[in-house]
C-alpha positions as CSV (number, residue, x, y, z in Angstrom):
1,M,-22.4,6.8,11.7
2,K,-20.5,8.9,9.2
3,A,-17.6,7.7,7.1
4,L,-15.5,8.7,4.1
5,T,-16.6,6.4,1.3
6,F,-16.3,5.8,-2.4
7,S,-18.2,3.5,-4.7
8,R,-16.1,3.8,-7.8
9,F,-12.4,4.3,-8.5
10,G,-10.9,7.7,-9.5
11,D,-9.6,11.0,-8.3
12,A,-10.6,12.6,-5.0
13,S,-13.9,13.7,-6.4
14,V,-15.2,10.1,-6.0
15,L,-15.1,10.5,-2.2
16,D,-18.3,11.0,-0.2
17,Y,-18.9,11.8,3.4
18,S,-21.9,9.6,4.0
19,E,-24.0,7.7,6.4
20,V,-23.1,4.0,6.8
21,P,-24.2,1.2,9.2
22,M,-22.3,0.9,12.5
23,P,-19.8,-1.9,12.6
24,A,-21.1,-5.3,13.8
25,L,-18.7,-6.5,16.4
26,Q,-17.4,-10.0,16.1
27,A,-15.9,-12.2,18.8
28,G,-12.7,-10.7,20.1
29,E,-13.4,-7.2,18.8
30,V,-14.0,-3.9,20.5
31,L,-15.8,-0.8,19.2
32,V,-13.6,2.3,19.1
33,Q,-14.8,5.8,18.8
34,M,-12.2,7.4,16.6
35,R,-10.3,10.5,17.7
36,A,-7.7,10.8,14.9
37,I,-7.2,8.9,11.7
38,G,-4.0,8.7,9.6
39,L,-4.2,9.2,5.9
40,N,-1.6,7.4,3.8
41,Y,-0.7,7.0,0.2
42,A,-2.1,3.4,0.4
43,D,-5.5,5.0,0.8
44,I,-5.0,6.9,-2.4
45,Y,-3.9,3.8,-4.2
46,R,-7.1,2.0,-3.0
47,R,-9.3,4.9,-4.1
48,K,-7.7,4.6,-7.5
49,G,-8.2,0.9,-7.6
50,D,-4.5,0.0,-7.5
51,Y,-4.5,-1.7,-4.0
52,H,-6.6,-4.5,-2.4
53,L,-9.8,-3.5,-0.7
54,K,-12.0,-5.3,1.9
55,G,-15.8,-5.3,1.7
56,Q,-18.2,-4.1,-1.0
57,P,-19.1,-0.6,-2.2
58,P,-19.4,1.8,-0.7
59,Y,-15.8,1.2,0.3
60,I,-14.3,2.7,3.4
61,A,-10.5,3.1,3.2
62,G,-8.0,3.7,6.0
63,Y,-6.0,1.3,8.2
64,E,-4.6,3.6,10.9
65,G,-5.9,5.6,13.8
66,S,-6.6,6.1,17.5
67,G,-9.5,6.4,19.8
68,V,-11.4,5.3,22.9
69,V,-13.0,1.9,23.5
70,V,-16.8,2.3,23.9
71,E,-17.9,-1.3,23.7
72,S,-15.8,-4.2,24.7
73,N,-18.3,-7.1,25.2
74,G,-16.0,-8.6,27.9
75,V,-13.0,-8.8,25.6
76,E,-10.2,-9.8,28.0
77,G,-7.5,-7.1,28.2
78,L,-9.5,-4.1,27.1
79,S,-12.3,-2.2,28.8
80,N,-14.6,0.7,28.0
81,G,-12.7,4.0,28.2
82,D,-9.3,2.5,27.3
83,R,-7.2,4.6,24.9
84,I,-5.9,2.5,22.0
85,A,-4.4,2.9,18.5
86,F,-3.9,0.6,15.5
87,A,-2.0,0.5,12.3
88,D,-3.6,-2.4,10.4
89,V,-7.4,-2.4,10.8
90,P,-9.6,-1.8,7.7
91,F,-12.4,0.7,7.4
92,A,-10.6,3.2,9.7
93,Q,-11.9,6.4,8.0
94,A,-15.1,6.4,10.0
95,Q,-16.5,7.6,13.3
96,F,-16.4,4.1,14.7
97,V,-14.2,1.1,13.9
98,A,-14.4,-2.5,15.0
99,V,-10.8,-3.4,16.2
100,P,-9.7,-6.9,17.0
101,L,-7.9,-7.3,20.3
102,A,-4.8,-8.6,18.5
103,N,-4.5,-5.3,16.6
104,A,-5.1,-3.0,19.5
105,I,-2.1,-1.1,20.9
106,A,-2.6,0.4,24.3
107,L,-1.6,4.0,24.5
108,P,0.6,5.2,27.4
109,D,-0.6,8.4,29.2
110,D,2.1,10.5,27.5
111,I,1.2,9.5,23.9
112,G,-1.7,11.5,22.6
113,F,-4.3,10.4,20.0
114,E,-2.9,12.6,17.2
115,L,0.7,11.5,17.8
116,A,-0.3,7.8,17.7
117,A,-2.3,8.2,14.5
118,A,0.6,10.1,12.9
119,L,3.3,7.7,14.0
120,L,2.3,4.1,14.0
121,L,1.9,2.9,10.4
122,Q,4.8,4.9,9.0
123,G,6.9,4.4,12.1
124,M,6.5,0.7,12.3
125,T,7.3,0.5,8.6
126,A,10.5,2.3,9.2
127,H,11.2,0.2,12.2
128,Y,11.1,-3.1,10.4
129,L,13.0,-1.7,7.4
130,C,16.0,-0.7,9.5
131,N,15.9,-3.7,11.9
132,D,14.6,-6.6,9.9
133,S,14.8,-6.0,6.2
134,H,18.4,-4.8,6.8
135,S,19.9,-4.5,10.3
136,V,21.5,-1.1,10.0
137,Q,24.8,-0.8,11.7
138,S,26.8,2.2,13.0
139,G,28.9,3.7,10.3
140,E,27.0,2.3,7.4
141,F,26.1,4.5,4.4
142,V,22.3,4.4,4.1
143,V,20.4,5.9,1.1
144,V,16.8,6.8,1.8
145,H,14.6,7.7,-1.2
146,A,11.7,10.1,-0.6
147,A,13.4,11.2,2.6
148,S,10.9,14.0,3.1
149,G,8.0,11.6,3.1
150,G,6.3,10.1,6.1
151,V,8.3,6.8,6.2
152,G,11.4,8.6,4.9
153,Q,11.5,11.0,7.7
154,V,11.1,8.4,10.4
155,L,13.5,6.0,8.6
156,T,16.2,8.7,8.4
157,Q,16.0,9.4,12.1
158,L,15.9,5.7,13.1
159,C,19.0,5.0,11.0
160,R,20.7,8.1,12.4
161,A,19.9,6.9,15.9
162,K,21.7,3.7,15.1
163,G,24.8,5.6,14.1
164,A,24.4,5.3,10.3
165,R,25.5,8.0,7.8
166,V,22.2,8.8,6.0
167,I,22.0,10.2,2.5
168,G,18.5,11.6,1.8
169,L,17.1,11.8,-1.7
170,T,14.3,14.1,-2.8
171,S,12.9,15.7,-5.9
172,S,12.0,18.9,-4.1
173,R,14.5,21.7,-3.7
174,A,12.3,23.3,-1.0
175,K,12.6,20.2,1.2
176,E,16.4,19.7,1.1
177,D,17.1,21.7,4.2
178,A,14.3,20.0,6.2
179,I,15.8,16.6,5.4
180,R,19.2,17.8,6.7
181,K,17.5,19.0,9.9
182,I,16.2,15.5,10.7
183,G,19.7,14.0,10.5
184,A,20.7,13.3,6.9
185,E,24.4,13.9,6.5
186,A,24.0,14.6,2.8
187,V,21.0,15.4,0.6
188,F,20.9,14.9,-3.1
189,N,18.2,15.9,-5.6
190,L,16.8,13.3,-8.1
191,R,16.8,16.1,-10.7
192,D,20.7,16.1,-10.5
193,D,23.2,13.4,-11.2
194,W,22.5,11.9,-7.8
195,Q,23.9,8.5,-8.6
196,R,27.4,10.0,-9.2
197,Q,27.0,12.1,-6.1
198,V,26.2,9.1,-4.0
199,R,29.2,7.2,-5.3
200,S,31.4,10.2,-4.8
201,F,30.2,10.7,-1.2
202,T,30.4,7.1,-0.1
203,G,33.6,6.1,-2.1
204,Q,32.5,2.5,-2.8
205,G,28.7,2.9,-2.9
206,A,26.0,2.6,-0.2
207,D,25.7,-0.3,2.2
208,V,21.9,-0.2,1.9
209,V,19.5,1.7,-0.4
210,Y,15.8,2.0,0.7
211,D,13.7,2.5,-2.5
212,S,10.0,3.4,-2.1
213,I,9.8,4.9,-5.6
214,G,9.9,1.8,-7.8
215,S,10.8,3.4,-11.1
216,T,14.3,4.2,-9.6
217,L,15.1,0.6,-8.7
218,M,17.8,0.0,-11.3
219,D,19.5,3.2,-10.2
220,S,19.3,2.1,-6.6
221,I,20.9,-1.2,-7.5
222,D,23.6,0.7,-9.3
223,V,24.6,2.9,-6.3
224,A,24.8,0.1,-3.8
225,R,28.3,-1.1,-3.1
226,E,29.6,-4.5,-4.0
227,C,27.9,-7.0,-1.6
228,G,25.4,-4.1,-0.8
229,H,21.7,-4.4,-0.1
230,I,18.7,-2.8,-1.8
231,V,15.3,-2.8,0.0
232,F,12.4,-2.2,-2.3
233,Y,9.2,-1.4,-0.4
234,G,7.0,1.0,-2.4
235,M,6.0,2.2,-5.9
236,S,5.1,5.9,-5.5
237,G,6.8,6.6,-8.8
238,G,5.4,3.7,-10.7
239,N,6.1,0.0,-11.1
240,P,9.8,-1.0,-11.2
241,P,11.5,-2.4,-14.3
242,L,12.1,-6.1,-14.4
243,V,15.4,-7.0,-12.8
244,N,17.8,-9.4,-14.5
245,P,19.3,-11.6,-11.7
246,R,22.7,-11.3,-13.4
247,T,22.7,-7.7,-12.3
248,L,22.7,-8.9,-8.7
249,M,25.0,-11.9,-9.2
250,D,27.8,-10.0,-10.9
251,S,28.4,-7.7,-7.9
252,S,27.0,-10.0,-5.1
253,K,24.2,-7.6,-4.3
254,T,21.0,-8.5,-2.5
255,L,17.5,-7.2,-3.4
256,T,14.9,-7.6,-0.7
257,G,11.2,-6.8,-0.9
258,G,9.5,-5.3,2.2
259,D,5.9,-5.2,3.4
260,L,4.8,-4.2,6.9
261,W,2.0,-6.8,7.1
262,S,4.7,-9.6,7.0
263,Y,6.0,-8.3,10.4
264,L,2.7,-7.6,12.2
265,N,1.3,-11.0,13.0
266,T,0.7,-10.9,16.8
267,R,-0.3,-8.3,19.4
268,D,3.1,-8.7,21.0
269,Q,4.9,-7.8,17.8
270,R,2.7,-4.7,17.3
271,T,3.1,-3.6,20.9
272,Q,6.9,-4.1,21.0
273,R,7.4,-2.1,17.8
274,A,5.1,0.7,19.0
275,N,6.8,0.9,22.4
276,A,10.2,1.1,20.7
277,L,8.9,4.1,18.7
278,F,7.3,5.7,21.8
279,A,10.7,5.4,23.6
280,L,12.5,7.1,20.8
281,I,9.9,9.9,20.9
282,R,10.5,10.4,24.7
283,Q,14.3,10.4,24.2
284,G,14.1,13.1,21.5
285,Q,15.7,10.8,18.9
286,L,12.5,10.8,16.8
287,I,10.6,14.0,16.1
288,L,7.5,14.2,13.9
289,A,6.7,17.2,11.8
290,E,3.4,19.0,12.8
291,P,0.5,17.1,11.2
292,K,-1.9,18.7,8.8
293,R,-5.5,18.3,10.1
294,F,-8.7,18.0,8.1
295,G,-12.2,17.1,9.3
296,L,-13.3,13.7,8.2
297,E,-15.9,15.5,6.2
298,Q,-13.1,17.3,4.3
299,G,-11.8,14.0,3.0
300,R,-11.6,15.2,-0.6
301,Q,-9.4,18.1,0.3
302,A,-7.2,15.9,2.5
303,H,-6.6,13.4,-0.3
304,E,-5.8,16.2,-2.7
305,H,-3.4,17.8,-0.2
306,L,-1.5,14.5,0.3
307,E,-1.3,13.9,-3.4
308,S,0.1,17.4,-4.0
309,G,3.3,16.6,-2.1
310,K,3.1,20.0,-0.3
311,S,3.3,18.7,3.2
312,M,6.2,17.1,5.2
313,G,3.9,16.3,8.1
314,K,1.4,13.6,8.5
315,V,-2.1,14.2,7.2
316,L,-4.8,13.5,9.8
317,L,-8.5,13.1,9.5
318,M,-10.4,14.3,12.5
319,P,-13.8,12.7,13.1
């Protein structure tokens, strides 16, 4: 089969579209012929050597996608021809993927392959952030960093659906209007004095700040209100500075770390979160931007496009 691989770390030029062995199914796994594969910043971090990887070179990145079961070996609960998706199975950027039963999410008839591949990883991340890391309440002021990004767009809409007053942050002037269209009540640019703007807009500071940038963490702590909450879940702008606990103690603020894998431990958990997202899609409370599609063999171009920050929609690899 063909897969998008790399044997050394670096920029997108290290990627190759090459022949690799078919996955060897283990007990409790099904073989899935991929129809759509989600590309995420985590894949870029792995390509650069900044994130954990499974296996040995040549590495196959990717953890998210959708497809059709073509070999089930009698796995109870799944049969050949079933449509499934997943958000946390390695080696996904390939024509075929071995998927454990526990990670397989059955797709309803009205949820297509592309929608599932574009939604699940970022959608379930946003879902745990606004329900588990911090249970967003109606009327709360919520600040979302990188509101035009994949998680940021979904998180903005999920918080808005819960009645929160969302403040979207971005470094792109061109994306400010788009962030307002997905439900942000206010949008501030990181190139301006956004901390002052947040404090002025909220009066006492934000109830919760979702920071996926990392390098902005101290500013995020600063704009949270007394007894407010900061959720740190990404480092797209670099590692955060060290935090002195006195900074939190003196204003009774809470700093929480967030990682999706802590919340996806059973098939039931995956299915419940996915079905909650599917329901919001049906109700019109969650709308995804049109994805940008690349052939799997165009992996280099896809990585470069995602790194460029030009797109507000999901980047999909199509086998």
